[in-house]
Backbone as CSV, one residue per row, in Angstrom:
resi,resn,N_x,N_y,N_z,CA_x,CA_y,CA_z,C_x,C_y,C_z
1,MET,-1.024,6.488,12.698,-1.291,5.182,13.194,-0.027,4.308,12.818
2,VAL,0.558,3.546,13.844,1.653,2.684,13.614,1.312,1.357,14.141
3,THR,1.680,0.352,13.436,1.425,-1.079,13.767,2.723,-1.809,13.740
4,ASP,3.019,-2.630,14.822,4.205,-3.411,14.892,3.765,-4.917,14.675
5,LEU,4.271,-5.459,13.587,4.014,-6.915,13.305,5.280,-7.709,13.397
6,GLU,5.503,-8.200,14.581,6.682,-9.024,14.809,7.983,-8.323,14.313
7,ASN,8.186,-7.129,14.747,9.366,-6.356,14.388,9.352,-5.705,13.011
8,VAL,8.285,-5.841,12.278,8.033,-5.116,11.013,6.976,-4.088,11.385
9,GLU,7.304,-2.871,11.201,6.416,-1.665,11.599,5.798,-1.173,10.342
10,ILE,4.425,-0.917,10.525,3.703,-0.233,9.444,3.304,1.142,9.885
11,GLN,3.692,2.139,9.097,3.291,3.522,9.414,2.250,3.948,8.409
12,PHE,1.027,4.136,8.808,0.004,4.553,8.021,0.257,6.064,7.834
13,PRO,-0.404,6.716,6.714,-0.171,8.084,6.388,-0.623,8.923,7.547
14,GLN,0.030,10.086,7.624,-0.344,11.076,8.676,-1.820,11.370,8.563
15,GLY,-2.532,11.412,9.641,-3.925,11.779,9.646,-4.814,10.585,9.362
16,TYR,-4.275,9.329,9.339,-5.076,8.115,9.061,-5.677,7.803,10.380
17,ASP,-6.945,8.251,10.597,-7.660,8.042,11.790,-8.883,7.112,11.506
18,GLU,-9.723,7.064,12.496,-10.887,6.213,12.385,-11.794,6.505,11.165
19,ARG,-11.936,7.735,10.857,-12.760,8.227,9.712,-12.147,7.771,8.377
20,LEU,-10.820,8.041,8.234,-10.121,7.590,7.066,-10.086,6.095,6.903
21,GLU,-9.927,5.467,8.053,-9.898,3.950,8.070,-11.282,3.422,7.498
22,PHE,-12.378,4.097,7.906,-13.670,3.781,7.427,-13.871,4.028,5.949
23,GLU,-13.334,5.122,5.446,-13.509,5.638,4.068,-12.637,4.956,3.107
24,THR,-11.442,4.364,3.570,-10.530,3.860,2.650,-11.078,2.661,1.731
25,PRO,-11.926,1.738,2.209,-12.379,0.727,1.388,-13.209,1.246,0.204
26,SER,-13.962,2.327,0.469,-14.775,2.999,-0.574,-13.950,3.642,-1.600
27,LYS,-12.859,4.327,-1.220,-11.974,4.897,-2.088,-11.216,3.912,-2.929
28,GLY,-10.873,2.757,-2.404,-10.194,1.764,-3.064,-8.679,1.830,-3.249
29,TYR,-8.110,2.730,-2.480,-6.711,2.891,-2.472,-6.188,3.509,-1.126
30,LEU,-4.884,3.287,-0.850,-4.228,4.009,0.238,-2.784,4.172,-0.177
31,ARG,-2.287,5.326,-0.212,-0.910,5.689,-0.604,-0.110,5.993,0.607
32,ASP,1.207,6.117,0.440,2.140,6.524,1.441,2.139,5.769,2.760
33,VAL,1.892,4.456,2.610,2.140,3.484,3.750,3.585,3.145,3.785
34,VAL,4.215,3.314,4.847,5.672,3.040,5.027,5.817,1.849,5.934
35,VAL,6.653,0.865,5.389,7.002,-0.311,6.150,8.471,-0.192,6.582
36,ARG,8.649,-0.422,7.848,9.988,-0.360,8.457,10.346,-1.776,8.881
37,LEU,11.472,-2.319,8.264,11.928,-3.664,8.656,12.840,-3.660,9.835
38,PRO,13.041,-4.835,10.426,13.931,-4.901,11.608,15.274,-4.276,11.383
39,ASP,15.897,-4.281,10.192,17.154,-3.663,10.083,17.068,-2.137,9.915
40,GLY,15.965,-1.594,9.990,15.745,-0.132,9.819,15.436,0.331,8.437
41,SER,15.498,-0.490,7.451,15.172,-0.050,6.113,13.699,0.230,5.962
42,GLU,13.339,1.216,5.188,11.974,1.679,5.015,11.510,1.516,3.521
43,TYR,10.276,1.170,3.356,9.711,1.068,1.918,8.269,1.645,1.932
44,ARG,8.153,2.504,0.924,6.846,3.156,0.677,5.951,2.218,-0.244
45,LEU,4.704,1.967,0.280,3.803,1.148,-0.586,2.548,1.884,-0.882
46,PHE,1.980,1.404,-2.006,0.652,2.035,-2.418,-0.313,0.842,-2.621
47,PHE,-1.412,0.866,-1.879,-2.370,-0.308,-1.874,-3.612,0.194,-2.750
48,ILE,-4.031,-0.721,-3.626,-5.180,-0.411,-4.430,-5.999,-1.677,-4.698
49,ASP,-7.300,-1.523,-4.964,-8.154,-2.668,-5.216,-8.387,-2.735,-6.722
50,PRO,-8.921,-3.902,-7.228,-9.058,-4.123,-8.650,-10.044,-3.070,-9.394
51,THR,-11.122,-2.629,-8.633,-12.028,-1.733,-9.167,-11.314,-0.376,-9.358
52,ARG,-10.725,0.046,-8.376,-9.980,1.361,-8.495,-8.911,1.335,-9.611
53,LEU,-8.211,0.187,-9.592,-7.077,0.076,-10.634,-7.687,0.195,-11.981
54,GLN,-8.842,-0.527,-12.243,-9.479,-0.373,-13.541,-9.826,0.988,-13.876
55,GLN,-10.469,1.710,-12.901,-10.866,3.095,-13.071,-9.681,3.994,-13.380
56,ASP,-8.619,3.870,-12.689,-7.499,4.634,-12.899,-6.804,4.382,-14.238
57,LEU,-6.768,3.133,-14.598,-6.170,2.754,-15.895,-7.024,3.348,-16.995
58,GLU,-8.372,3.254,-16.971,-9.236,3.855,-17.995,-8.999,5.302,-18.033
59,ALA,-8.927,6.007,-16.903,-8.734,7.416,-16.932,-7.362,7.807,-17.590
60,ASP,-6.380,7.054,-17.285,-5.025,7.359,-17.864,-5.049,7.141,-19.355
61,VAL,-5.694,6.129,-19.871,-5.761,5.764,-21.226,-6.596,6.836,-22.001
62,GLU,-7.661,7.252,-21.380,-8.528,8.272,-22.007,-7.687,9.636,-22.118
63,SER,-6.657,9.877,-21.218,-5.965,11.054,-21.278,-4.763,10.950,-22.149
64,GLY,-4.626,9.783,-22.798,-3.463,9.587,-23.765,-2.300,8.768,-23.165
65,ARG,-2.359,8.357,-21.959,-1.257,7.570,-21.339,-1.525,6.153,-21.724
66,SER,-0.489,5.403,-21.978,-0.654,3.971,-22.462,-0.536,3.039,-21.291
67,TYR,-0.428,3.471,-20.035,-0.258,2.631,-19.007,-0.738,3.293,-17.643
68,TYR,-0.829,2.473,-16.575,-0.989,3.023,-15.250,0.045,2.409,-14.342
69,ALA,0.746,3.150,-13.604,1.794,2.596,-12.696,1.881,3.534,-11.454
70,GLU,2.185,2.844,-10.355,2.482,3.543,-9.109,3.618,2.841,-8.414
71,PRO,4.648,3.560,-7.962,5.797,2.931,-7.193,5.211,2.138,-6.039
72,GLY,5.731,0.970,-5.840,5.354,0.236,-4.674,3.895,-0.260,-4.621
73,MET,3.295,-0.465,-5.807,1.933,-0.756,-5.889,1.714,-2.237,-5.433
74,VAL,0.657,-2.421,-4.544,0.252,-3.728,-4.071,-1.221,-3.821,-4.337
75,LEU,-1.679,-4.849,-5.069,-3.100,-5.037,-5.399,-3.744,-5.914,-4.296
76,LEU,-4.891,-5.389,-3.768,-5.568,-6.209,-2.701,-7.038,-6.374,-3.224
77,PRO,-7.692,-7.458,-2.808,-9.088,-7.542,-3.087,-9.935,-6.436,-2.579
78,GLN,-9.620,-5.955,-1.358,-10.280,-4.721,-0.762,-9.203,-4.035,0.105
79,VAL,-9.117,-2.800,-0.014,-8.204,-1.972,0.831,-8.812,-1.657,2.173
80,THR,-8.374,-2.378,3.204,-8.796,-2.159,4.535,-7.450,-2.195,5.401
81,THR,-7.642,-1.614,6.575,-6.441,-1.724,7.477,-5.929,-3.071,7.745
82,GLU,-6.882,-4.028,8.036,-6.454,-5.396,8.229,-5.849,-6.084,6.993
83,ALA,-6.485,-5.784,5.847,-5.973,-6.365,4.628,-4.461,-5.914,4.355
84,ILE,-4.271,-4.553,4.720,-2.913,-4.067,4.514,-1.969,-4.744,5.514
85,ARG,-2.367,-4.885,6.742,-1.491,-5.570,7.735,-1.160,-7.038,7.292
86,GLN,-2.219,-7.779,6.808,-2.063,-9.092,6.364,-1.054,-9.109,5.127
87,ALA,-1.273,-8.173,4.284,-0.397,-8.152,3.101,1.068,-7.901,3.409
88,VAL,1.317,-7.000,4.308,2.589,-6.667,4.786,3.255,-7.928,5.436
89,ARG,2.494,-8.605,6.250,2.975,-9.902,6.884,3.466,-10.840,5.769
90,ASP,2.526,-11.034,4.791,2.847,-11.906,3.756,3.938,-11.519,2.814
91,LEU,4.056,-10.215,2.540,5.234,-9.741,1.653,6.452,-9.953,2.428
92,TRP,6.555,-9.684,3.721,7.706,-9.864,4.611,8.082,-11.386,4.509
93,ARG,7.149,-12.223,4.753,7.387,-13.684,4.847,7.934,-14.214,3.494
94,ASP,7.340,-13.707,2.388,7.649,-14.091,1.077,8.934,-13.569,0.522
95,GLY,9.600,-12.585,1.256,10.845,-12.030,0.826,10.647,-10.888,-0.247
96,PHE,9.457,-10.391,-0.304,9.257,-9.220,-1.344,10.167,-8.077,-1.167
97,PHE,10.518,-7.653,0.055,11.260,-6.469,0.302,12.787,-6.733,-0.103
98,LYS,13.180,-7.905,-0.312,14.611,-8.175,-0.727,14.813,-7.620,-2.221
99,SER,13.735,-7.596,-2.993,13.835,-7.168,-4.300,13.504,-5.698,-4.581
100,GLN,13.209,-4.935,-3.433,12.794,-3.501,-3.575,13.958,-2.660,-3.030
101,LYS,13.959,-1.429,-3.505,14.929,-0.500,-3.147,14.407,0.327,-1.923
102,PRO,15.025,0.380,-0.751,14.588,1.066,0.407,14.572,2.570,0.122
103,LEU,13.815,3.354,0.954,13.863,4.801,0.895,15.169,5.239,1.412
104,ALA,15.712,6.363,0.915,16.879,6.905,1.281,16.928,7.429,2.692
């Protein structure tokens, strides 16, 4: 699935269909979302909700890790297709990608 938001393109992961779109809010995360800006630069994002973030942090701490981190992590109240689209719009508007390193 590809979405064009005023020249900013969102590429959802391969196989992201209606079923996965329905299941994603329950899972609480979606990885490998690629945002392509008008200049052609691309950025990989990882979307997660607070509940899943807490669960993953606790699991990592229990396994001996002192932190939880994901490259390109964006925290959302709920991970839905529309929430991702809105977040990307807002990230673009707020200049977020200027401080990020694009994919090679």
